[in-house]
C-alpha positions in Angstrom: -0.2 -0.2 0.2 1.5 3.3 -0.8 2.3 5.8 2.3 -0.3 7.7 2.1 -0.6 11.0 5.1 -3.0 10.5 7.8 -5.1 13.5 6.7 -5.5 12.1 2.9 -6.0 8.2 5.0 -8.8 10.0 7.4 -10.5 11.6 4.6 -11.1 8.2 2.6 -12.5 6.5 4.9 -15.0 8.9 6.2 -15.9 9.6 2.4 -17.0 6.0 2.3 -18.7 6.3 5.6 -20.3 9.0 5.0 -22.4 6.9 2.7 -24.0 6.8 -1.2 -21.0 6.1 -2.6 -19.0 3.0 -3.6 -15.2 1.5 -3.0 -14.4 2.2 -6.8 -15.5 5.8 -6.6 -13.9 6.6 -3.6 -10.7 5.3 -5.1 -11.7 7.3 -8.3 -11.9 10.8 -6.1 -9.2 10.0 -4.6 -6.7 8.5 -7.2 -5.8 5.2 -5.2 -6.4 1.6 -6.3 -9.6 0.3 -4.7 -7.2 -2.3 -2.6 -6.0 1.0 -0.3 -9.6 2.4 0.0 -10.6 -1.8 0.9 -7.6 -1.8 3.2 -8.2 0.7 5.1 -12.0 0.5 5.6 -10.9 -3.3 7.1 -7.9 -1.6 9.2 -10.1 0.8 10.3 -12.8 -2.3 12.0 -10.2 -4.7 12.6 -7.5 -2.2 14.8 -9.3 1.0 15.0 -6.4 3.3 13.8 -5.2 4.4 10.6 -1.9 4.8 11.0 0.9 2.9 8.6 1.9 -0.1 9.9 6.0 -0.3 10.9 7.7 -1.2 7.7 9.3 -5.2 8.3 12.6 -5.2 7.0 14.3 -7.6 4.6 16.6 -10.6 4.3 19.5 -10.8 7.0 22.7 -11.0 5.6 24.7 -14.3 5.1 27.3 -12.6 7.3 25.5 -11.7 10.0 26.0 -14.9 12.1 29.5 -14.7 11.4 30.4 -11.3 11.7 33.7 -11.5 14.4 35.3 -13.8 11.1 34.5 -11.4 8.7 35.9 -8.6 10.9 39.1 -10.4 11.1 39.2 -11.2 7.6 39.3 -7.9 6.6 41.9 -6.4 10.0 44.0 -9.3 8.5 43.8 -8.5 5.5 43.3 -4.2 4.6 44.4 -4.7 1.2 42.0 -7.4 -0.7 39.8 -6.6 -3.3 36.0 -7.6 -2.1 36.3 -10.4 -5.0 39.7 -11.4 -3.1 37.9 -11.3 0.2 35.2 -13.5 -1.8 36.9 -16.2 -2.6 38.8 -16.2 0.2 34.9 -16.5 2.2 34.5 -19.1 -0.1 37.5 -21.2 1.1 36.9 -20.7 4.7 33.7 -21.3 5.3 32.4 -23.0 1.4 29.8 -20.2 1.1 30.2 -18.9 -1.6 29.0 -15.2 -1.8 28.7 -12.1 -3.9 31.0 -9.0 -4.2 28.1 -6.8 -3.8 26.5 -8.7 -0.5 29.8 -8.2 0.9 29.7 -5.2 -0.4 26.6 -4.0 1.8 28.1 -6.4 5.0 31.3 -4.4 4.9 29.5 -1.1 4.5 27.0 -1.9 7.3 29.7 -2.8 9.9 31.4 1.0 9.0 34.8 -1.2 7.5 36.7 1.3 5.2 37.3 -0.7 1.8 40.0 1.9 0.8 43.2 0.1 -0.7 46.6 1.0 -0.6 46.9 2.2 -3.9 51.0 2.1 -3.8 51.2 -1.0 -3.4 48.8 -2.5 -5.3 50.2 -0.9 -8.1 53.7 -2.5 -7.5 51.7 -6.1 -7.2 50.2 -4.8 -11.0 53.4 -4.0 -12.5 54.9 -7.5 -11.0 52.3 -9.2 -12.9 52.7 -7.5 -16.0 56.7 -8.0 -15.8 56.3 -11.8 -15.2 54.1 -12.1 -18.7 56.1 -10.2 -20.3 
């Protein structure tokens, strides 16, 4: 259900309760769907309140139970990329994790992902010299 202000919610319910109208006409008048009007009327009947319900949230991270292990991994290898963290995590736990999932988890833990560019560039120079 779209978030409507309390004022609009009250107006929708009072317009329907005033009588001589249908749910479809009320929905059209306030430019909402028929389902919104129906849900508001049902909510008013059951709870007596029209305030929006709290957000339920999303799915918890796969890494949440292993928070300490992930923090230790990042502290031991601060210059790794997200892909390297994911590869290491797969080796350690056997669970494949996407780079975006790892990034979201590290961001929620306020762990910095800033890399040492001087060290990374020397690593790339060594690889390019070996291939040449």
